[in-house]
N, C-alpha and C positions, 0 to 999 in steps of 0.2 A: 516508527519509520522516520529516519533522520538522514539528511544529506549534508555532508561537510565538504566544502571546496578546499582543495589542497594546492594543486598546481594549475597553471594556465588560467589564473584568475587575474584579469588585467594584464596578462602576458600572452605571448604567442606560442611559447614552448613549455614543456614539462607537464603535459596534461595528466591530471590525476584527481579523481573524485571518490569520496568515501561514503558508502551507503550502508546503513543499518536497517535491516528489515527481517521480519519473521525469525528473529533470533540469530541471524547470520550477519557476518561482517564482510562486506564486498568492496573491492576497488574496481572502478571503471577507468581503465588505462593506468599506466604507471610509467610516465615518460620522463625523459632526460631534459634538463634545461640546457638551452644552447644560446650562445651569444651573450650580450649584455642584458642583465635583468634590471628592472626598475624597482621591484618590490621583493621582499623576503617571502618565501613560501612557508606556510605553517607546517609543522611536522605532523605526521600521522598520529592520531590520538592513541593508537595501539601499536604494538610491535608486529613484525612480519609474521610471527608464529600464530598470532590471533586472527589473521586474515583467512577467511574460509575459501573465497573465490576471487579471481580477477576476471573481469569481462573486458576483452580487448577489442577496440574498434578497428585498428589496422596496424600495420607493421612498422610504420615510420618511427624513427628513434625517439622523437619527441612525444610519442605515445607509448612506446614499448621499452625504451632503453634502460629503465631502472628495474626491470623485472629481475635480472640477476642479483642486483643489490637487495631486493626484497627477499629473494631466496637466501642470500647470505645472512639476512636478518631473521631467518627461521621459518619463512613461508614454506609450507608443504601442501597447500591446497591445489585446486585445479585452476588452470587458465583457459577459459573458454573463448574461442574465436572462430573465424571462418576457416575453411579448408586451406584456401590460398594464403591467408595470413599466417596460419600455423607453418606452412611450408617456408614462407619468407622469413619468419622469425627464427627458424632453425638455422638459417645462415646469418641473418643480420645480428642476432645477439652474440653469436660467436665472433663475428667481425668486430663488434663493439668491444668485447672483452680483449681481443687481440690488440686493438688500438690502445685501450687503457693500459695494458701491460707493456706495450712498446714505449708509450710515453713515459710511464713510470721508470722503465729501465734507462731511457735517455736522460731523464731528470736526475735519476740516482747517480749516473756517471758525472753529470754536471755538478752535483752537490759535492762529490769527492774532490773536484778541482777547485771549487769556490767555497771559501769559508763563509759561515753564517747561513748557508742554505740547508734547510732540513731535508732529509730523504723523502722522496715522494712515493706514496703507495697508491696502487690503482683503486678505483671505486669498487671493482670486483674482479674476480678471476675467471679463467676459462672453465674451471670446475663449477663455479656458480652459474655460468651461462648454460653449461650442459645440464646442470641440475634442474633449472627452471624449464628448459626445453622439454624435458621428460614430463613436465606437468601440463603441457599443452593438450587441449581436447578439441580436435577439429569438428566444426559444425557446418551444416549446409545452410545456405540462404533460405529464408521464408519458412523454416521449420520451427514450430513452437516446442521449446524444450522445458521439461519439468526440472528445474535446477534443484529444488528441494521442496519440502512441504511449505506451501505459502508463497513460493516464488517461481514464476515462469519467465522465460526470455525468448527473444527472436531476433535474428540478424537480418538486416535488409540492405541490399546493395545501394551505396550512395555515390558510386562512380568517381571516387577520388584517387584510388590506387587499386591495383589488383587485390581483391579480397576485402576491400574497405567496406565498412558497414556502419549503419546506425543500429542502436540496440534498444529494443523495447523491453521493459521490465514490468511485469504485473506482480503486485505485492498484496498479500492478505494477512492481516493480523486481527484476530477475533472477528468482528463483523465489519471491519473497515477494509475496503479495497481501493487501491490507488494504482495508477499506471504512470510511469515516468519513461521518457524517451531521451536517450543520449545521441545527439546527432553524429558524433564523430566529426571528421572533416568532410564537409559536403563538396562533391565534385562539380567541376565545370561541365557544361553541356558540349556535345560534339567533340569530345576528345578522341584522339586516335586510340585504337585498340580496345578500350574498355567501355562499358555501357554507361548511359546517362543515369543520374540519380533517380531512385524510386521514391515515391511519397509514402508517408505514414498517415493513417486516417484519423487516429484518435489518441489523446493523451491528457492526463490531468496536469502533468508538469513536463517541461522540456528543458534540457540543458543543451544549448547549441553554440557552435563556434561562430566567430565574427571576423575571421582573418581579413577579408576584403569587404567588411560591412560598411565602409565609407566610400566605396568607389564602384564604378561601373566599367566592365570590360567593353571594348568597342562593340557597337551594335552590328558592325560589319565583321564577319568572320575573317580574322587575319589570314593572309596568304603566307602561312609558315614556310611552305615549300619554296615559294618565290623569293621570300626574304632571305632564307638560308642559302638559296642558290646564289643570290647576289653577293652575299658575304664570302662564300667559298670562292667565287670567280675572282673577286677583287683581291682577296688574300693570296690565292694561288698565283695569280698573275704577278704579284709583287714578290713572289718567292718565299712566302711565309707559311706558317702553320695556323690552323684554326683550333684553339684550345678551348674545350667546352667543359667547365666544371659542372658536373651533373650528379644528381642523386642516383645512386646505383640502382635503386629500385623505382621503377615508374618512369622517371624522366629520361633515363638512358634508353629504355626500350622505345619510348616515343620518338627520340631523336633517330634511332635506327630505322623506325618506320618511315620517317621523312627522307632519310638518306637513301633508303632502298628505292623510293620513288624517283629521287633525283638521278640516281644512277640508271635505273631502268629506262628513264626518258632521255638520257644523255643531255642533261640540262647544263652541265659545266663544260664549257668548250675549251679545247686545247690541253686538257689534263685527263686523258682517258685512264681509267683504272686507278684513280687517286686512292691511296690507302686510307682506311678508317680504322683507328686503333681504339678498342675498348680496353683501357688499362685499369682494370679493377677486378680482382678475383671475385668479389662480391657481386658485381654487375654481371659477370659471366654466369655465375650460378643462378642469379635472379632471372636472367634471360631464359635459362632452361626451365625454371619454375613457371614463367609466363606461358611457355609452350605446353606445359602439362595441365594448364587450367583454362584452355581455350573454350571448352564447351560451356562452362558456368559463367565465365567472366568476359569473354571477348564480345565486341559489338558486331553488328551485321556487316559493316564494311570489311572488318578484319576477317570475319568468317567467310565472306565471299571470296577473298583472296585464297584462303586455305582450301575452299572447295575447288578452286582452279589449280590447285597444286603449287601455289606460291607461298613461301614462308614470308610473312609480313615483316619480319625483323632480322632476316639473314640475306646476304647478297655477296657477290664476288668481291675480293679485296678487303673483306672484313677480317681484321686480325684481332684475336682475343689473347691478351697477354696475361700470364699468370705469375710467372716468377719475377723476382727482383731484377735478375739479369736481363730478362726480356723487356722490362719496364725501362731500365737505364739505356738500353740500346736504341729506344725510340728517338731520343734526343741527339744521337750521333748520326742519324740518317737525315740528310738535308733535303730529301724529297718533300715537297709541300704535301701536307697531310692533315687529317682531322684526328685530334686526340681527345677522346671522351674519358674523363677520369673523375673519381670521387675524392673528397666529399664535395657536395654541391655548393656549400658555403665557404669552401677553401679553408676550413678549420683544421683538417687533419687529412691523412692519407696521401696517396701518390700525386694528387693534383698539385700539391705544394712544390714538388720537384719539377713538374712541368712548367709551373709559373716561374720558378727560378731560372729555367733555361729559355723561356720565351717572352717574359714580360719586358725585358730590356731591348727586344728586337722590334723596331718600328714597322717592319714588314708583316708582323704577326697580328693576329686578332684573338683576344680572349672574349668568348661569347657566353654570357650568362643566360640561362634558360629556366631559372627557377627563383623562388622567393629567397631574399637575403636578409636574415635577421639583423637587428641592430647590434653593433659591436663585432660582427664577423668580418673577416678579411674580405669576403666577397662584397659586402655592403660598402666597405671603405673604398674598394677599387671602383665601384660604380659611382660613388660620390666624388671621385676625382683625386684620390690620394696619388701623389707623384713619386713616392718611393715607399718600399715596404721592407721589412726585415724577414728574411727566410733563412733558416738554418745558420743563424749568426752572421749573415751577410746582408748589407743594404743593397737592394735591387732597385734601379731606376725604372719607373713605369713609362715605357715608350711605346708599347704595343697599343693597338686600337682596342679600347674597351667598349663592347657593344652588348646590347640586350635584345633578345628575340621578343619584341614587345607583344603582349597579349597572351603568350603561352602561360597557362596557369592551370594547376590541378585543383584550385579552389574556386568555388562558386563566388561570383561577385554579389553586390548588394541585391540586385534583382533576383539572382539565383537563390540567395538565402530567403528572401521574402516569398518567392514562389514555393519553396519547400514549406515554409510556415503556412502559406495559404492552402497547402495540400491537406491540412487537418480539416475534417468536416465541421468540427466544433472548436471554437477558440480554446486553447489550453488555459487552465486557471492561472498559470504563471510560466514565463519563460526566463530562464537564467542564462545570461549572455556571458560567454567565456571565450578563451582562445583567440584573443585579439589584442593589439596594442591598446593601452589604457584609454586613450581618447576615443578609439574606435568602439570598444566595448560600451562606453557611455553613450556615444552618439547612436549606435544601433539600438540600444535599449530604449532610448528616447524616441527613436523612430517607431518602434513597435508600440510604445505607449500612446504617443500623440497622433500618429498617422494611421495606425491600424487598430487601436482600441484594445490592445492586449497588455495585460499586466506584465511588466518586464523589469528585471533587476540585474545589474552587473556586480556580482559579489567580489570582494577581496578575499584573498586566501585566509582561511580560518573561519569564515562565516558558516554558520550551521542553521539549517531549516528543519522544522518539524513538518513532515509531509502529511501527517494526519490533519493538523489544524491549518496548515498553510501559512503559519506565522514563523518569523525568524526567532530562533532560540538565542542566537548570538550573531551580531553583525560586526565583523572585524573591520578595523581601521587599517589603512595602508601603512606598511612598514618599509621605508625606503632603504635601498642598498646602493652601493657604488662599485662593488666588486663584480668582475665578470663571473658568469656561471661557471661552476667547477673550480673556483679559486679559493674556496674556503680552506682553512688550515686543517679542520677536523674532517676525517673521512671515516665515518662510523663503520661502514661495511668492511673496511680493510683493517680497522683497528682490532687487535687481538682481544682486548678486554670487552669491546663492544660485541664481538662475535660470541664471547662467553655469556654475556648478558642475553643475547638473542637465543642462545641454546637453552638458557634457563627459562626464558619466556615460552619457548617451544615445549619444554618439559611440563610447565604448568598447564599449557594448552592441552597436551596429551592426557594429563591427569584429569582435567575437566571432562574431556571427551569420554573417559572410561567410567564416569559416574554411572552407577547402576549395574556395573559388571558383577561377575561372580565373586563372592567374598574371598574364595581361595586365590583367585587370580589377583585381586586387588591387594591382598595381604602379601603375596609374593612380590608384586610391584613395589609396595611400600618398603619391604625389606631391602630390595635392590637400591632404591633411592637413598635410604638411610645408610646403607653400606658405602655408597659413593660419597655421601656427605661426611661420614666418619673419616674417610681417606683424606679429604681435603680441608676439613675443619680443624686447622692447626692453630 
């Protein structure tokens, strides 16, 4: 029983943990790195073809976004996750692939015009996304699942996103039995639409996030509707637009929940019927998925509206734009409006076009409603950047840059500690991950010194023996200065790397057929030798 930390170790994005137990090789999450990274992530010690299972905590890209690349590397196992997460991944991973391919096409055109720039290949293709989507296995909350001999799992709602879960893993090897719990991203309490986090009662080991492990959300529940109303009123009175960079899944639906209430109560004066545009095909599809999962995932307040015949995230003058022509037309209509568009950190997607058309207008407001990672355009705007480069143009930042303070899908320090205190017996060790470096360290120290729980914040590459509870290898930090995604080598898209991945998969298939009928194995061997004879020149 070994656990190796790969991604989101002293980092906020790129969640990925490698677990070996009962003869199986398992990944917990396979996320994409976003924004500026401080440390290098270790490579998986095995190829994608050797991975038997992926356990996925939720659909956000920093937890799921590299699944297609894993498929391109030969993975053909099962991806187990909740029903809602499987639904969301079916659209989000295709959207990621679409963005990857669009950016590669744009950079390839630029490379042709500029000497010295190498052609850009996408991290993965739409075929890779479709391939891994077919490997998704939807599971219900609170159901104990026999994964294989010696391993059982269970998903528990943690209220971070529709379908989000912590994952309990029971492992047995010979006479040794251990249980490890992966927190996933723990949700804030009293969020709109979705339920509060549920507790887990027991574990030997816990791998837990620490995104907000050094801060406390306000003890007074923020008046989101009141603050949003004030921003809308001031901006519309000035003749401007309210542009909201928003994650297509989760935060967009929460904003629609608030806007429905504002409209139903006629809170914005002098602007009856103001239009609200959701300019993201992904967000439109995600909103439909939210409405398909109400019974299992919605909280009591949202269900009370539904029982009264009120759709909590739909209202008059809501306009859902799909095509590029519809998106472009938004900025030629001078009516004051709300524009909700992805991506939430302004790193890609249609939001960058809306920023280009609205950032230079002092009457407009750009309203941030989610976490902005270091190095992202969203973070730089919040920190006061006075000009930005968008599509080759320098744009002056004259719009009012605001944040809806307090709105967060992540538990704060008190929420994280409350979840830890939900264990009836203190775990043997808690591994602190998924936070900025200083936050991981400070939260681990808090658990150690203030709560008497053995805690450790591992760097990527660290490996623990879960049978003995001892570190097999403690990795040192390897600093980097390149933004995530700017490495020159892109193994998933490199043709030779794909050939190597195919070879690894072939070896994996051979191992899995050990003990088969001699006649079948002999035929298989002849086919492999025939293929080798063809290419061994």
